[in-house]
PATIMAR-718912 format. One record per residue (C-alpha): residue number from 1; x, y, z. Coordinates in steps of 0.001 Angstrom, whole numbers, plus 500000, padded with zeros to 6 digits. Example, Ala and Ser with C-alpha at 12.3 -4.5 7.8 and 13.67 -1.06 7.14 Angstrom:
PATIMAR-718912
timar; east; north; up
1; 512300; 495500; 507800;
2; 513670; 498940; 507140;
This chain:
PATIMAR-718912
timar; east; north; up
1; 765416; 321693; 611177;
2; 766928; 318775; 608849;
3; 766610; 319064; 605106;
4; 765546; 316561; 602488;
5; 767452; 315673; 599329;
6; 765553; 314786; 596185;
7; 765396; 311270; 594853;
8; 767088; 312224; 591610;
9; 770322; 313550; 593047;
10; 773302; 311422; 594037;
11; 774172; 313195; 597238;
12; 775661; 310997; 599951;
13; 773793; 311727; 603189;
14; 774926; 310513; 606613;
15; 773327; 310952; 610030;
16; 775776; 310801; 612948;
17; 774272; 310597; 616454;
18; 776342; 311132; 619579;
19; 774813; 310257; 622939;
20; 776179; 311707; 626174;
21; 774896; 311151; 629698;
22; 771923; 313522; 629294;
23; 772050; 315047; 625794;
24; 771992; 313652; 622269;
25; 773671; 315477; 619369;
26; 772542; 314902; 615783;
27; 774796; 315841; 612857;
28; 773641; 315602; 609246;
29; 776427; 315350; 606676;
30; 775944; 315834; 602967;
31; 778922; 314562; 600967;
32; 780920; 314718; 604205;
33; 780027; 318360; 604865;
34; 778125; 319310; 608015;
35; 774809; 320891; 607006;
36; 772693; 320564; 610149;
37; 773366; 320116; 613854;
38; 770800; 319580; 616590;
39; 770847; 318833; 620298;
40; 768153; 316903; 622127;
41; 768370; 317908; 625784;
42; 767160; 315413; 628327;
43; 765404; 318134; 630330;
44; 763565; 319696; 627376;
45; 759849; 319141; 628088;
46; 758514; 321390; 625320;
47; 759314; 320043; 621865;
48; 757532; 321167; 618717;
49; 754650; 318742; 618196;
50; 754000; 317888; 621868;
51; 750326; 318057; 622908;
52; 749284; 319270; 626372;
53; 746080; 319398; 628350;
54; 746521; 323030; 629409;
55; 744634; 325519; 631547;
56; 743762; 329003; 630301;
57; 745296; 331484; 632744;
58; 744011; 334809; 631438;
59; 742798; 336415; 628233;
60; 744138; 339707; 626878;
61; 741577; 341485; 624706;
62; 744133; 344085; 623573;
63; 746358; 341388; 622053;
64; 743394; 339151; 621161;
65; 745361; 336348; 622787;
66; 745647; 334358; 626000;
67; 748364; 333218; 628372;
68; 748109; 329487; 629011;
69; 749612; 327299; 631737;
70; 751335; 324298; 630143;
71; 753737; 323698; 633012;
72; 756501; 325866; 631566;
73; 758408; 328410; 633646;
74; 756868; 331065; 631395;
75; 753219; 330858; 630364;
76; 752539; 329813; 626780;
77; 751103; 332306; 624276;
78; 747925; 331455; 622347;
79; 746646; 333918; 619736;
80; 743029; 333910; 618555;
81; 744125; 332970; 615017;
82; 745815; 329854; 616452;
83; 742622; 328562; 618062;
84; 741546; 326829; 614852;
85; 738052; 327033; 613323;
86; 736836; 323889; 615121;
87; 737541; 325203; 618643;
88; 733947; 324623; 619807;
89; 734055; 320992; 618661;
90; 737417; 320468; 620391;
91; 736161; 322036; 623661;
92; 732993; 319946; 623588;
93; 735007; 316781; 622901;
94; 737401; 317415; 625816;
95; 734485; 318021; 628171;
96; 732660; 314844; 627106;
97; 735783; 312697; 627472;
98; 736720; 314173; 630852;
99; 733232; 313471; 632243;
100; 733129; 309957; 630756;
101; 730262; 310732; 628364;
102; 732418; 310158; 625262;
103; 734087; 306749; 624971;
104; 734409; 306568; 621190;
105; 737724; 308208; 620297;
106; 737644; 307927; 616510;
107; 735145; 310814; 616060;
108; 732956; 308764; 613701;
109; 729837; 309357; 615833;
110; 730801; 312749; 617224;
111; 728481; 315672; 616406;
112; 730537; 318676; 615269;
113; 729809; 322240; 616311;
114; 729896; 325193; 613925;
115; 733202; 326964; 613164;
116; 734139; 330015; 615227;
117; 734146; 333468; 613647;
118; 737372; 334127; 611726;
119; 737487; 337691; 613088;
120; 736194; 336992; 616587;
121; 737497; 337999; 620021;
122; 739544; 335807; 622349;
123; 737408; 336451; 625455;
124; 734304; 335298; 623573;
125; 735949; 332022; 622558;
126; 737748; 330833; 625724;
127; 737590; 331680; 629422;
128; 740137; 331737; 632259;
129; 740254; 328402; 634109;
130; 739089; 326439; 631060;
131; 740980; 323260; 630067;
132; 742078; 323016; 626434;
133; 744158; 320681; 624296;
134; 747041; 322623; 622753;
135; 750105; 321781; 620673;
136; 753566; 323364; 620850;
137; 754401; 325155; 617583;
138; 757398; 327109; 618876;
139; 759687; 326093; 621723;
140; 760549; 328518; 624564;
141; 763097; 331039; 623278;
142; 765039; 333402; 625534;
143; 762573; 334954; 628014;
144; 759460; 333891; 626083;
145; 757349; 330850; 626831;
146; 756196; 328333; 624181;
147; 753942; 329421; 621320;
148; 750973; 327071; 621076;
149; 747963; 326268; 618892;
150; 744728; 324420; 619559;
151; 744564; 323352; 615906;
152; 746051; 319891; 616492;
153; 747883; 317633; 614065;
154; 749695; 314293; 614348;
155; 752559; 313855; 611883;
156; 753337; 310483; 610352;
157; 755880; 309427; 607761;
158; 753709; 310084; 604683;
159; 750785; 312109; 605989;
160; 749623; 314396; 608766;
161; 746374; 313547; 610557;
162; 744232; 316589; 611477;
163; 741390; 315920; 613996;
164; 738068; 317817; 613681;
165; 738608; 318482; 609971;
166; 737414; 317059; 606680;
167; 740010; 318646; 604408;
168; 742434; 316674; 602203;
169; 745456; 318569; 600856;
170; 748794; 317720; 599250;
171; 752250; 319240; 599733;
172; 752960; 322046; 597259;
173; 756433; 320587; 596682;
174; 754805; 317787; 594667;
175; 754682; 319429; 591239;
176; 752733; 316842; 589236;
177; 748993; 317579; 589164;
178; 748353; 313957; 588195;
179; 750182; 312731; 591295;
180; 748363; 315256; 593488;
181; 745008; 314004; 592184;
182; 746042; 310386; 592784;
183; 747104; 311093; 596377;
184; 743929; 313063; 597118;
185; 741804; 310223; 595756;
186; 743640; 307627; 597857;
187; 743512; 309775; 601000;
188; 739753; 310278; 600688;
189; 739274; 306527; 600333;
190; 741117; 305673; 603578;
191; 740677; 308661; 605889;
192; 738361; 308147; 608891;
193; 735321; 310361; 609459;
194; 736088; 313491; 611474;
195; 739737; 313702; 610423;
196; 741485; 315680; 607714;
197; 744687; 314560; 605990;
198; 747710; 316442; 604642;
199; 749890; 314397; 602258;
200; 753597; 315085; 602785;
201; 756226; 315416; 600046;
202; 757630; 311935; 600727;
203; 754193; 310441; 599913;
204; 754916; 310923; 596196;
205; 754671; 307540; 594450;
206; 753651; 305675; 597619;
207; 750980; 302944; 597383;
208; 747686; 303063; 599249;
209; 748594; 300193; 601592;
210; 751589; 302106; 602956;
211; 749557; 305302; 603270;
212; 746862; 303443; 605182;
213; 749409; 301811; 607525;
214; 750875; 305241; 608298;
215; 747413; 306704; 608871;
216; 746456; 303878; 611252;
217; 749646; 304438; 613282;
218; 748778; 308138; 613683;
219; 745150; 307314; 614494;
220; 746324; 304894; 617197;
221; 748449; 307652; 618755;
222; 745370; 309887; 618852;
223; 743284; 307149; 620552;
224; 746040; 306456; 623092;
225; 746184; 310182; 623911;
226; 742410; 310419; 624358;
227; 742422; 307493; 626798;
228; 744713; 309509; 629080;
229; 742476; 312579; 629233;
230; 739965; 311423; 631920;
231; 742813; 310986; 634449;
232; 744970; 313921; 633325;
233; 745236; 316985; 635563;
234; 746022; 320197; 633671;
235; 748706; 321166; 632929;
236; 749916; 317778; 631646;
237; 751643; 316458; 628544;
238; 749308; 313912; 626960;
239; 751149; 313173; 623701;
240; 754881; 313415; 623092;
241; 756507; 313908; 619737;
242; 758488; 310832; 618658;
243; 761971; 310590; 620153;
244; 764279; 312928; 618264;
245; 766086; 310168; 616350;
246; 762835; 308688; 614992;
247; 761306; 312115; 614262;
248; 764383; 313114; 612250;
249; 764176; 309949; 610174;
250; 760432; 310417; 609747;
251; 760967; 313919; 608360;
252; 764147; 313647; 606309;
253; 764914; 310037; 605411;
254; 765220; 309338; 601689;
255; 767187; 307268; 599175;
256; 770311; 309431; 599520;
257; 771028; 308115; 603034;
258; 774063; 305841; 603003;
259; 774713; 305440; 606734;
260; 773287; 306196; 610161;
261; 775865; 305838; 612920;
262; 775411; 306102; 616688;
263; 777488; 305356; 619767;
264; 774442; 304431; 621883;
265; 773156; 300821; 621986;
266; 769582; 301798; 622867;
267; 769409; 304320; 620015;
268; 770944; 301747; 617668;
269; 768079; 299319; 618405;
270; 765421; 302059; 618144;
271; 766788; 303265; 614800;
272; 766852; 299768; 613333;
273; 763298; 299103; 614502;
274; 762034; 302390; 613071;
275; 763758; 301847; 609722;
276; 762350; 298329; 609650;
277; 758903; 299949; 609675;
278; 759454; 302778; 607199;
279; 762168; 301371; 604863;
280; 763087; 297722; 605581;
281; 765573; 297580; 602715;
282; 767647; 300327; 604377;
283; 767861; 298782; 607844;
284; 771441; 297638; 607217;
285; 772759; 301213; 606954;
286; 772334; 301653; 610730;
287; 775727; 301061; 612337;
288; 777107; 300991; 615862;
289; 780212; 303111; 616448;
290; 782746; 300905; 618247;
291; 786053; 302646; 617435;
292; 788093; 304177; 620274;
293; 788148; 307527; 618501;
294; 785121; 309638; 619593;
295; 782350; 309510; 617025;
296; 782328; 313254; 616188;
297; 786129; 313237; 615812;
298; 786040; 310256; 613437;
299; 783674; 312021; 611046;
300; 785505; 315388; 611368;
301; 782402; 317001; 612878;
302; 784215; 318722; 615767;
303; 786580; 320369; 613287;
304; 783709; 321543; 611093;
305; 781839; 322934; 614112;
306; 784813; 325090; 615065;
307; 785197; 326432; 611517;
308; 781472; 326965; 610841;
309; 780164; 328667; 613996;
310; 782543; 331582; 614317;
311; 781872; 335227; 613526;
312; 783946; 334812; 610352;
313; 783255; 331855; 608049;
314; 785820; 330973; 605380;
315; 784673; 329768; 601970;
316; 786409; 328393; 598912;
317; 788691; 330541; 596754;
318; 789558; 332913; 599603;
319; 786088; 334443; 600050;
320; 784542; 334694; 603517;
321; 781401; 335730; 605414;
322; 781082; 337907; 608498;
323; 777974; 337044; 610527;
324; 776685; 339506; 613119;
325; 773704; 339024; 615448;
326; 771636; 341921; 616809;
327; 768463; 342058; 618860;
328; 766342; 342828; 615800;
329; 767985; 340855; 612987;
330; 770988; 338957; 611651;
331; 773415; 340644; 609261;
332; 775701; 338734; 606895;
333; 778459; 340518; 604975;
334; 780021; 338887; 601899;
335; 783723; 339538; 601233;
336; 785753; 338503; 598192;
337; 789024; 338109; 600128;
338; 791944; 337597; 597761;
339; 789761; 336828; 594733;
340; 789748; 340393; 593399;
341; 792982; 339999; 591411;
342; 792303; 336527; 590089;
343; 789371; 337022; 587744;
344; 789015; 338514; 584296;
345; 786739; 341333; 585429;
346; 785289; 342829; 588558;
347; 781780; 341849; 587465;
348; 782798; 338196; 587030;
349; 784497; 338216; 590433;
350; 781419; 339671; 592129;
351; 779101; 337094; 590557;
352; 781413; 334163; 591308;
353; 781903; 335127; 594966;
354; 778202; 335891; 595456;
355; 777160; 332473; 594097;
356; 779649; 330732; 596422;
357; 778365; 332861; 599306;
358; 774706; 332091; 598546;
359; 775386; 328352; 598858;
360; 777220; 328816; 602158;
361; 774576; 331200; 603530;
362; 771806; 328651; 602909;
363; 773942; 326100; 604782;
364; 774644; 328507; 607649;
365; 770950; 329316; 608156;
366; 770213; 325598; 608539;
367; 773285; 324859; 610623;
368; 772703; 327659; 613129;
369; 768901; 327452; 612814;
370; 768808; 331219; 612392;
371; 765302; 332664; 612344;
372; 763569; 336020; 612002;
373; 764970; 338647; 609633;
374; 768316; 338047; 607899;
375; 769902; 340805; 605780;
376; 772725; 339789; 603435;
377; 775096; 342388; 601998;
378; 776320; 340775; 598775;
379; 779060; 342298; 596652;
380; 777536; 344962; 594369;
381; 776491; 343755; 590923;
382; 775480; 346249; 588274;
383; 774211; 343809; 585632;
384; 770521; 342906; 586024;
385; 771120; 339390; 584658;
386; 773781; 338783; 587343;
387; 771400; 339879; 590097;
388; 768706; 337586; 588705;
389; 771163; 334668; 588515;
390; 772134; 335189; 592150;
391; 768489; 335419; 593242;
392; 767564; 332188; 591419;
393; 770601; 330374; 592846;
394; 769872; 331488; 596423;
395; 766219; 330434; 596161;
396; 767285; 327024; 594840;
397; 769732; 326529; 597727;
398; 767106; 327606; 600260;
399; 764677; 325000; 598928;
400; 766711; 322329; 600710;
401; 765294; 323470; 604050;
402; 761756; 322581; 605139;
403; 761566; 325606; 607437;
404; 759159; 328246; 606123;
405; 761071; 331134; 604578;
406; 760873; 333927; 602025;
407; 763677; 335440; 599941;
408; 763323; 338905; 598383;
409; 765231; 339915; 595202;
410; 768511; 341873; 595601;
411; 768049; 345624; 596027;
412; 770034; 348215; 594062;
413; 772487; 348286; 596968;
414; 773090; 344514; 596720;
415; 771096; 343734; 599874;
416; 768970; 340583; 600066;
417; 766336; 340211; 602761;
418; 765357; 336768; 604028;
419; 762717; 335856; 606590;
420; 762920; 332412; 608170;
421; 760500; 330880; 610650;
422; 761888; 330412; 614149;
423; 760447; 327441; 616084;
424; 763308; 326710; 618507;
425; 766281; 328584; 619969;
426; 769096; 329425; 617578;
427; 772073; 327046; 617682;
428; 774963; 329008; 619206;
429; 778394; 327445; 619766;
430; 781279; 329490; 621121;
431; 784370; 328918; 619019;
432; 786621; 331312; 620934;
433; 788668; 329578; 623622;
434; 789813; 330942; 626941;
435; 793182; 332686; 626670;
436; 795783; 330527; 628491;
437; 797933; 333653; 628892;
438; 796255; 334805; 632117;
439; 799209; 336519; 633809;
440; 800768; 338282; 630849;
441; 802975; 335301; 630103;
442; 802122; 332133; 628245;
443; 803263; 328768; 629510;
444; 806052; 327359; 627352;
445; 804978; 324233; 625380;
446; 807797; 322229; 626987;
447; 806250; 322840; 630454;
448; 802967; 321342; 629228;
449; 804916; 318360; 627866;
450; 806665; 317998; 631242;
451; 803282; 317881; 632980;
452; 802077; 315202; 630579;
453; 805277; 313162; 631014;
454; 805141; 313396; 634825;
455; 801569; 312123; 634879;
456; 802415; 309399; 632360;
457; 805322; 308198; 634476;
458; 803091; 307942; 637558;
459; 800471; 306017; 635569;
460; 802998; 303521; 634244;
461; 804616; 303010; 637662;
462; 801250; 302585; 639340;
463; 799852; 300208; 636692;
464; 802849; 298293; 635389;
465; 800703; 295645; 633715;
466; 798323; 298181; 632199;
467; 797943; 298168; 628441;
468; 796352; 300438; 625933;
469; 796958; 303874; 627469;
470; 795781; 306629; 625101;
471; 796592; 310324; 625417;
472; 793914; 312727; 624124;
473; 795311; 316197; 623352;
474; 794819; 319297; 621201;
475; 795901; 318638; 617549;
476; 798837; 321107; 617825;
477; 800205; 319306; 620878;
478; 799625; 315906; 619253;
479; 801618; 317021; 616214;
480; 804476; 318211; 618461;
481; 804590; 314875; 620310;
482; 804642; 312870; 617072;
483; 807036; 315013; 615025;
484; 810710; 314270; 614337;
485; 812727; 311094; 614787;
486; 812989; 309970; 617391;
487; 809740; 311727; 618383;
488; 808672; 312181; 622001;
489; 806211; 309354; 621401;
490; 809111; 307105; 620283;
491; 811116; 308060; 623364;
492; 808183; 307120; 625599;
493; 808110; 303681; 623969;
494; 811831; 303158; 624624;
495; 811504; 304353; 628237;
496; 808337; 302537; 629305;
497; 808288; 299577; 626853;
498; 804679; 300555; 626093;
499; 803285; 302256; 623034;
500; 801310; 305304; 624163;
501; 798690; 306079; 621533;
502; 798168; 309804; 620878;
503; 794749; 310925; 619690;
504; 794278; 314510; 618385;
505; 791017; 316023; 619675;
506; 789571; 318972; 617770;
507; 787172; 319608; 620661;
508; 789991; 320185; 623168;
509; 791420; 323544; 624171;
510; 795139; 324161; 623731;
511; 796247; 323197; 627275;
512; 793684; 320409; 627752;
513; 794696; 316745; 627865;
514; 793443; 313455; 629315;
515; 794682; 309875; 629582;
516; 792292; 307019; 628794;
517; 792465; 303288; 629547;
518; 791980; 300513; 626995;
519; 788243; 300409; 627811;
520; 787867; 304168; 627233;
521; 787717; 305232; 630883;
522; 789351; 308500; 631925;
523; 792395; 308028; 634162;
524; 792209; 310649; 636902;
C-alpha cells in the first residue's frame, strides 16, 4: 500500500495517475524516486474494504472456519476469530432489516446481543445457508479466494467507524499522550450510539468540527448501505470502497504533496472535488497532463520500473541486491559490488553498504508489495554496535509503510527476518524482453531503420498535408536516429520538408516502433 510522510520533513511527494482503457496505474514519487506502484483493474470486484451480503456455504469444524459465497470464482475464507465479538448483534440486525422490522439504521434504538465466546466453535456461531455481512480484508491471491471478516469498519479521512461497538481508540503512531486524550475526548462527544471509533494518525491536531464532518460522511455511507439490504440477493456487494484515486488520497495525503497529475479528465475532476473536501487549500496541486509525451515517460516512471523490478537491483556506490522468490518466502542478498576496495576498512564497508541496502529494501517491499516472510542476507558485521545501527535504520525505513510488519534483529550470520502482511497480490513486472534473435541471427540495425523509413515515406506520400508526425521508438534507436550531423532525422527533414519528431520510449522493446499523428492517434 502507499506510505505517509511526516509533517516535519521536507520530502517532495508526487502522485502520478495514468488511465488506460480499462486499468488505472498509480505511481507515488518521493523526491522524484518511485516508491510505490499500484494498478486498479477495471474487472477487480474484490477490493480490500468492500462489504458484501454473503451466504455461508459450509462450515469446517477442523479449521474452525467457513467457506463463504461472495460471488468470487473461489469461495471466501472466514475464520472464527474474524467473526467479531458482536456477531449475534450483526446477525439479528441483518434479519430485522431484511424482513422490514428494522427501519432505523443508526443503531441508536437497537438492542444489542451478548458477545460470542472468544474460544467458541464455528458451527455453533453460523450455519450453512445463512446470510451475513462480511468485509474483504485480503484480496484473492493466486488460487485462494478472498479473506473476509464480519467485524465491519468504514474508513474515513480522520477516523474509522466501527458498527456494533462502543470502543474509542487512537492510532499508536500518535506519540503524545496529551493529544491521544484530546482525541478520545472529542470522539466520545460526537460518536453516535452503537458505533465505535478509531482515530487515525492524520487526525493529530484536527479540530472537532472536521472530525464530526468526517464521521457524518462515514455514517451516511453506512445508512446508504443498510437501505440496500432489503432488496439485495446474496451474494451481492452492498458497499464499495472509494474509487482507488480517492482512497489513496484519503490514506496518504499530507503536507508533503506538491502535485497530483493525471491524464484522465474524469479522474481530474474527481480528484479536485475530493481535495476540495479534505484539503481545500491544496486543490490547485491537481493538474491535467496535456503534453504529447506519455505521462509515465515524462516523469521517468517507465525507466524506474525497468530498473527496480528485475532480479538484480542496482544501488548507489556500486552495491546491488539480488531478489529471489520461492513458494515459501522471499530471499534478498546484499552485495557490495566494487565498494570493497574503496573504504578504509572492511567493517566500514559492510556497514555502509548494509545501510544503503536497508533503505532500498524498505522501498522494494513497498514497490513490489511483497508479503509473507522475507529473509535478508546482509553483509556480515562482527561489531555489535554496527548490527544495532543497521537494525535501528531498517526499522526507521520500514516505518514509512502502513502495512503491518515486524522486523527481527540481525542474527550472528547477518540474516534479518521480516514479516509483512499480504492483503493483495504481489506486484510483479517482467523486465526481461523477448530476444529478437529468434533464428540465430540478429537483424542489423540498418534493416530496422529501412523499415521505419519505408513506412515513413508511405505516410508522407499518402498524407502530404499532414503535420505533426511523431515516431515513438526504443531509446537506443532514438539515439541512433538523432546522432551525428547530418543525422537521419535531419535527412528526413531535407527529403520530406517535414520535421519528424522522435520520442524515446522506455516502455518499448528494442524492435518496437509506432508513428503517431498530431492528435496522438496511432498511424497503422
